[in-house]
C-alpha positions as CSV (number, residue, x, y, z in Angstrom):
1,X,-14.9,6.3,-14.1
2,X,-12.1,5.2,-16.4
3,X,-9.2,7.4,-17.6
4,X,-7.5,7.2,-21.0
5,X,-4.2,8.8,-22.1
6,X,-4.3,9.1,-25.9
7,X,-0.9,10.0,-27.4
8,X,-0.2,12.5,-24.6
9,X,3.1,14.5,-24.8
10,X,4.3,17.3,-22.6
11,X,7.2,19.3,-24.0
12,X,8.4,22.5,-22.2
13,X,9.6,25.6,-24.0
14,X,13.3,24.8,-23.4
15,X,12.7,21.6,-25.4
16,X,12.6,19.2,-22.4
17,X,10.2,16.3,-23.0
18,X,8.6,15.3,-19.7
19,X,6.0,12.9,-21.1
20,X,6.5,11.3,-24.6
21,X,3.4,10.0,-26.5
22,X,1.8,8.3,-23.5
23,X,-1.1,6.0,-24.3
24,X,-2.7,3.8,-21.6
25,X,-6.1,3.2,-20.1
26,X,-6.9,3.2,-16.4
27,X,-9.9,0.9,-15.8
28,X,-12.8,2.1,-13.7
29,X,-12.5,1.1,-10.0
30,X,-8.9,0.1,-10.1
31,X,-5.6,1.3,-8.7
32,X,-3.0,2.0,-11.5
33,X,0.5,2.9,-10.3
34,X,2.9,5.0,-12.3
35,X,6.4,4.1,-11.3
36,X,9.9,4.8,-12.6
37,X,13.1,6.7,-11.9
38,X,13.4,10.4,-11.3
39,X,12.7,12.4,-14.5
40,X,10.4,9.9,-16.1
41,X,7.3,12.1,-16.0
42,X,5.2,10.3,-13.3
43,X,4.0,13.4,-11.5
44,X,3.6,15.4,-14.8
45,X,1.4,12.6,-16.1
46,X,-0.7,12.6,-12.9
47,X,-1.1,16.4,-12.9
48,X,-2.3,16.5,-16.5
49,X,-5.4,14.5,-15.4
50,X,-6.7,17.4,-13.3
51,X,-5.2,20.0,-15.6
52,X,-2.6,21.3,-13.1
53,X,-0.3,20.8,-16.1
54,X,-1.6,21.1,-19.7
55,X,-0.4,18.6,-22.3
56,X,1.4,19.9,-25.4
57,X,-0.4,17.3,-27.6
58,X,-2.7,14.3,-27.2
59,X,-5.9,14.0,-25.1
60,X,-6.8,12.8,-21.6
61,X,-10.3,11.4,-21.4
62,X,-12.2,11.1,-18.1
63,X,-15.2,8.8,-18.5
64,X,-15.0,9.5,-22.2
65,X,-14.8,13.3,-22.0
66,X,-11.7,15.3,-22.9
67,X,-10.6,17.0,-19.7
68,X,-9.4,20.0,-21.8
69,X,-13.1,20.8,-22.4
70,X,-13.9,21.1,-18.7
71,X,-13.4,24.1,-16.4
72,X,-10.2,23.4,-14.4
73,X,-11.6,24.5,-11.1
74,X,-14.8,22.4,-11.4
75,X,-12.8,19.4,-12.7
76,X,-10.5,19.5,-9.7
77,X,-13.4,19.6,-7.2
78,X,-14.5,16.3,-8.6
79,X,-11.1,14.7,-8.3
80,X,-9.5,13.8,-5.0
81,X,-5.8,14.8,-4.8
82,X,-3.3,13.5,-2.1
83,X,0.3,14.7,-2.1
84,X,3.4,14.0,-0.1
85,X,3.4,15.7,3.4
86,X,-0.4,15.8,3.1
87,X,-0.5,19.5,2.1
88,X,-2.9,20.5,4.9
89,X,-3.9,24.0,5.7
90,X,-1.8,24.7,8.9
91,X,-4.1,27.2,10.5
92,X,-7.3,25.2,10.1
93,X,-8.3,22.4,12.4
94,X,-8.3,18.8,11.1
95,X,-12.1,18.8,10.8
96,X,-12.0,22.1,8.9
97,X,-9.3,20.7,6.5
98,X,-11.5,17.7,5.7
99,X,-14.6,19.8,5.2
100,X,-12.9,22.2,2.8
101,X,-14.1,20.8,-0.5
102,X,-17.7,20.1,0.5
103,X,-18.0,23.7,1.7
104,X,-16.6,24.9,-1.7
105,X,-19.3,22.7,-3.4
106,X,-22.0,24.6,-1.4
107,X,-22.7,22.0,1.3
108,X,-24.1,23.4,4.6
109,X,-21.5,23.8,7.4
110,X,-23.3,21.2,9.5
111,X,-23.4,18.7,6.7
112,X,-19.8,19.2,5.8
113,X,-18.7,18.8,9.4
114,X,-20.7,15.6,9.7
115,X,-19.1,14.2,6.6
116,X,-15.7,15.2,7.9
117,X,-16.3,13.3,11.2
118,X,-17.4,10.2,9.3
119,X,-14.3,10.3,7.1
120,X,-11.9,10.6,10.0
121,X,-13.4,7.4,11.4
122,X,-13.2,5.8,7.9
123,X,-9.4,6.4,7.7
124,X,-8.8,5.2,11.2
125,X,-8.6,8.4,13.2
126,X,-10.4,9.2,16.4
127,X,-13.1,11.9,16.5
128,X,-11.2,14.0,19.1
129,X,-8.3,14.6,16.6
130,X,-10.7,16.7,14.6
131,X,-10.2,19.6,16.9
132,X,-6.4,19.6,16.6
133,X,-4.2,21.4,14.1
134,X,-2.0,19.5,11.6
135,X,1.2,20.4,13.5
136,X,-0.2,18.5,16.5
137,X,-0.4,15.2,14.5
138,X,2.2,12.6,13.5
139,X,3.3,12.3,9.9
140,X,1.2,9.2,9.4
141,X,-1.9,10.9,11.0
142,X,-1.4,13.9,8.7
143,X,-1.4,11.6,5.6
144,X,-4.6,9.9,6.8
145,X,-6.2,13.4,7.1
146,X,-5.0,14.1,3.6
147,X,-6.7,11.0,2.3
148,X,-9.9,11.9,4.2
149,X,-9.9,15.4,2.7
150,X,-9.5,13.9,-0.8
151,X,-12.5,11.6,-0.2
152,X,-14.7,14.3,1.4
153,X,-16.9,15.0,-1.7
154,X,-16.9,11.3,-2.7
155,X,-15.0,11.8,-5.9
156,X,-15.0,8.9,-8.4
157,X,-11.3,9.5,-9.1
158,X,-8.4,9.8,-6.7
159,X,-4.9,11.1,-7.6
160,X,-2.1,10.2,-5.2
161,X,1.4,11.7,-5.7
162,X,3.9,9.8,-3.6
163,X,1.6,10.2,-0.6
164,X,3.4,7.8,1.8
165,X,7.1,8.5,0.9
166,X,7.8,10.9,3.7
167,X,6.9,8.6,6.6
168,X,8.9,5.7,8.2
169,X,8.6,2.2,6.7
170,X,6.4,0.8,9.5
171,X,3.9,3.7,9.2
172,X,4.1,3.5,5.4
173,X,3.1,-0.1,5.4
174,X,0.1,0.7,7.7
175,X,-1.0,3.5,5.3
176,X,-0.7,1.1,2.3
177,X,-2.9,-1.4,4.2
178,X,-5.4,1.4,5.0
179,X,-5.6,2.4,1.3
180,X,-6.2,-1.2,0.2
181,X,-8.9,-1.6,2.8
182,X,-10.6,1.7,1.7
183,X,-10.4,0.7,-1.9
184,X,-12.0,-2.7,-1.2
185,X,-15.0,-0.7,0.2
186,X,-15.1,2.4,-2.0
187,X,-14.0,1.1,-5.4
188,X,-12.4,4.4,-6.6
189,X,-10.4,4.9,-9.8
190,X,-7.0,5.6,-8.3
191,X,-3.8,6.8,-10.1
192,X,-0.9,6.5,-7.7
193,X,2.6,7.8,-8.3
194,X,5.7,6.2,-6.6
195,X,9.4,5.6,-7.2
196,X,9.3,2.4,-5.1
197,X,8.6,-0.8,-7.1
198,X,7.7,-2.7,-3.9
199,X,4.9,-0.2,-3.2
200,X,3.8,-0.3,-6.8
201,X,3.4,-4.1,-7.0
202,X,1.8,-4.2,-3.5
203,X,-0.9,-1.5,-4.3
204,X,-1.4,-1.7,-8.1
205,X,-4.0,-3.6,-10.0
206,X,-1.9,-2.4,-12.9
207,X,1.6,-1.0,-13.0
208,X,2.9,1.5,-15.6
209,X,6.7,1.6,-15.7
210,X,8.1,4.8,-17.3
211,X,11.5,5.5,-18.7
212,X,13.5,8.7,-18.2
213,X,12.1,11.1,-20.8
214,X,8.5,10.1,-20.1
215,X,8.1,7.1,-22.5
216,X,6.0,4.1,-21.3
217,X,8.3,1.0,-21.0
218,X,5.7,-1.6,-19.8
219,X,2.1,-1.6,-18.6
220,X,0.5,-4.6,-17.1
221,X,-0.5,-6.4,-13.9
222,X,2.2,-6.5,-11.2
223,X,2.6,-10.3,-11.8
224,X,3.2,-9.7,-15.5
225,X,5.7,-7.0,-15.0
226,X,7.7,-9.1,-12.5
227,X,7.6,-12.4,-14.4
228,X,7.9,-11.0,-18.0
229,X,9.8,-7.7,-18.1
230,X,9.9,-6.6,-21.7
231,X,13.5,-5.4,-21.8
232,X,16.7,-4.9,-19.8
233,X,15.5,-1.5,-18.5
234,X,12.4,-3.0,-16.9
235,X,14.2,-6.0,-15.6
236,X,16.8,-3.7,-14.0
237,X,14.2,-1.4,-12.5
238,X,12.2,-4.2,-10.9
239,X,15.4,-5.6,-9.6
240,X,17.3,-8.9,-9.4
241,X,15.0,-10.0,-6.6
242,X,11.9,-9.7,-8.8
243,X,11.4,-13.5,-8.4
244,X,11.1,-12.9,-4.6
245,X,8.6,-10.1,-5.2
246,X,6.7,-12.4,-7.5
247,X,5.9,-14.6,-4.5
248,X,3.3,-11.9,-3.6
249,X,1.1,-13.4,-6.4
250,X,1.5,-17.1,-5.6
251,X,-1.0,-18.9,-3.3
252,X,0.2,-20.6,-0.2
253,X,-2.7,-23.0,0.0
254,X,-0.4,-26.0,-0.7
255,X,2.0,-25.2,2.2
256,X,1.5,-27.7,5.0
257,X,0.8,-26.1,8.4
258,X,2.1,-28.1,11.4
259,X,1.3,-27.9,15.0
260,X,3.5,-25.6,17.1
261,X,4.3,-26.2,20.8
262,X,3.0,-23.3,22.9
263,X,3.1,-22.1,26.5
264,X,0.6,-19.6,28.0
265,X,1.9,-16.3,29.5
266,X,1.5,-16.5,33.2
267,X,2.5,-20.2,33.4
268,X,5.5,-21.5,35.3
269,X,7.3,-23.7,32.6
270,X,10.1,-24.8,35.0
271,X,13.0,-26.1,33.0
272,X,15.1,-26.5,31.3
273,X,12.8,-26.5,28.3
274,X,13.2,-28.7,25.3
275,X,13.0,-27.0,22.0
276,X,11.5,-23.6,21.2
277,X,8.1,-22.8,22.8
278,X,5.8,-20.2,21.4
279,X,4.3,-18.0,24.2
280,X,0.7,-17.0,23.7
281,X,-1.7,-14.7,25.6
282,X,-5.2,-15.6,26.9
283,X,-6.6,-14.9,23.4
284,X,-4.2,-17.3,21.8
285,X,-2.2,-14.6,20.1
286,X,1.6,-15.1,19.7
287,X,3.8,-12.9,22.0
288,X,7.3,-14.3,21.4
289,X,9.5,-17.4,21.7
290,X,11.0,-19.1,24.8
291,X,14.4,-20.5,23.7
292,X,15.5,-24.1,24.2
293,X,17.1,-24.8,27.6
294,X,15.3,-21.9,29.3
295,X,14.6,-22.3,33.0
296,X,11.7,-20.1,34.2
297,X,10.8,-20.8,37.8
298,X,8.3,-17.9,38.0
299,X,5.3,-16.8,36.0
300,X,6.2,-16.4,32.4
301,X,6.2,-12.8,31.1
302,X,7.1,-11.2,27.9
303,X,10.4,-10.2,29.5
304,X,11.5,-13.8,29.2
305,X,10.9,-14.1,25.5
306,X,12.7,-13.6,22.2
307,X,10.9,-11.5,19.6
308,X,9.0,-13.7,17.2
309,X,9.7,-12.3,13.8
310,X,6.9,-11.7,11.3
311,X,3.6,-13.5,11.3
312,X,1.8,-15.2,8.4
313,X,-2.0,-14.9,8.1
314,X,-3.5,-17.9,6.6
315,X,-4.8,-17.2,3.1
316,X,-2.2,-14.5,2.4
317,X,0.3,-15.0,-0.5
318,X,3.2,-17.4,-0.1
319,X,5.7,-14.6,0.3
320,X,4.3,-13.9,3.8
321,X,4.8,-17.6,4.7
322,X,8.4,-17.5,3.6
323,X,9.0,-14.1,5.4
324,X,7.6,-15.6,8.6
325,X,9.8,-18.7,8.5
326,X,13.0,-16.8,7.6
327,X,12.5,-14.1,10.2
328,X,11.6,-16.4,13.1
329,X,14.4,-17.2,15.6
330,X,13.1,-20.7,15.9
331,X,12.9,-21.3,12.1
332,X,9.2,-21.8,12.5
333,X,7.0,-19.2,10.8
334,X,3.9,-18.6,13.0
335,X,0.6,-18.9,11.1
336,X,-2.4,-17.0,12.5
337,X,-6.0,-16.7,11.6
338,X,-7.8,-13.4,10.7
339,X,-8.3,-12.7,14.4
340,X,-4.6,-13.1,15.2
341,X,-4.9,-16.5,17.0
342,X,-2.2,-19.1,16.4
343,X,-3.0,-21.9,14.0
344,X,0.4,-23.5,13.6
345,X,3.7,-23.1,12.0
346,X,5.6,-23.5,8.7
347,X,9.3,-24.0,7.9
348,X,11.2,-22.3,5.1
349,X,11.9,-25.8,3.6
350,X,8.1,-26.5,3.4
351,X,7.5,-23.2,1.7
352,X,10.4,-23.6,-0.7
353,X,9.3,-27.1,-1.7
354,X,5.9,-25.6,-2.7
355,X,7.5,-22.7,-4.6
356,X,9.8,-25.0,-6.6
357,X,6.9,-27.2,-7.7
358,X,4.3,-24.4,-8.0
359,X,2.3,-24.7,-11.3
360,X,2.2,-20.9,-11.8
361,X,6.0,-20.7,-11.7
362,X,8.1,-17.8,-10.4
363,X,10.0,-15.1,-12.1
364,X,13.8,-15.7,-12.1
365,X,16.1,-12.9,-11.2
């Protein structure tokens, strides 16, 4: 179900223009991210889709129908809505929170509860959490419940207003991964608001950069925005390191993967060791590095190891390969398969050689 903004303006009685003649199309089944500095009208634009804010002029079409012609309450029940801090009802259990919209739509209590249980599993939460109250959950868990609640009536459209900005970076990355996983399965039309350009280019099929005052500066794919900013404002907003961000859209298939020396946990390496050794568990998963010159005359444990830095999953964009190589204490970026088993290693030099000669090119910062 696509969304179209056609010349939409929001002007408040005091003369403040929050959104200025916004025209763009959100394709069906995609994630479009609205991003920009404070005061650029991101949230106002989002809230006009479900009529929580009414435009001063212009039209917003949902699947070709002007939302202004639809009953606001019925419109909102057919659109999922996720906000910062989840916005859960504090005195209702998690299960009851998720079942709220289906119950409003007239579902039986049994059917709504069953749907809520399914969705908790879908967003990666265990069934026993359904009996808890929001205050008994972590921030990341609360946000997952918020996503589950928004999906409860299976709406074709999902609006997300800075939903992950209140959690720490590690949890935030996990929530972003979860959203991408869900989208690959569900194919919703998602409009996502953020102030973080990294989040925008990671999540968006398309990115709309807004200026202060609510005017659209640039709208395109993340790769287009990073490689070809239309003016100094966009170039400044995406940052001097946009070339590095652009690596998220380059393939790493041409990067050579070399063998990496490994040692199993539980072995007695003796010593002193020559060069860095990658310690692996029984499943072949990397656990850390044993530094050169180490003497271990007992069974090798994780206590003997140096943390390994980030990992690169084969098939991911080239940015991950470079991150792995640069963050590794050994200078060897560990490459793993989809199951987490070690395949080999790459060096930063190997990755950079491919970047410098890549046919697609990279944006320059």
